[in-house]
N, C-alpha and C positions, 0 to 999 in steps of 0.2 A: 504494499499498496504506500510506504515511503517513497519508495522509487517512482510510483506514477505521480504522485504530487510534487517529487524535484523535477521531474521530468517537464513535467505542464508548467511549472514555476520557471523553470529555464526556457521553455518555448516563448511563454508572455513577456520575460524579461528581453529576450532578445529581439523580439516583434518591436519591443518598446523603444529598444534601441535603435534597430532599424527605421522606424516610422519617424525617430525624434530625429536621424540624422537626416532624411529624404524632407523634413519637415523646415531643419535648417537651411537645405539648399534653395527650398522652395522660399523661403522671408528673403533669405539672400539675392534670388532671383528679382523676386518683389521691390525690393528696392531697388536694386538696377534700373527695373523698368521705371519706376516712380522718377530716379532723376533723370533719366533720358525723357519722359514724359516733360517733366519740368524745362530739359534743355530747350527742347524744341515746343514748348511755349512761349519761353523768349525769345527765339528765333521768329516766331509768330508774331510776336508784340512788335519785334524791329522789322520785320517786311510790313507791317500794316501802318507803323508811324511811316515809313519812305511812301508806302501806296497815297496816304493821305497827303503827303506833301505834293505829289504828282500835279498838273496841272489838269483841268477838265478836258474830259475829249471833244474834239473838232467833232462838229456833225458830218459825216459824208457828204459830198458834194449831189447836188441831186444830177441824173442824167435825162437826155432825153430819149424816150421808146417810142420807137414807131410803132405804129399799129400794126399790128399782125396781118400778113399776106393769106390770102385765099386762093 
């Protein structure tokens, strides 16, 4: 009986260790993704500020259209 308890205890502790290691990896990747998103947000802000400084677009010059031939 004691053997089974030790076996299951070892399996559970091993599973907890593996899941803990995987969770640490996921958290680290999540932090890296959050940093990249922050950098991308800064770049979007810079580009948006530059776009606001652009002059308004000029309307296209009108063209003369000939009536369609039948």
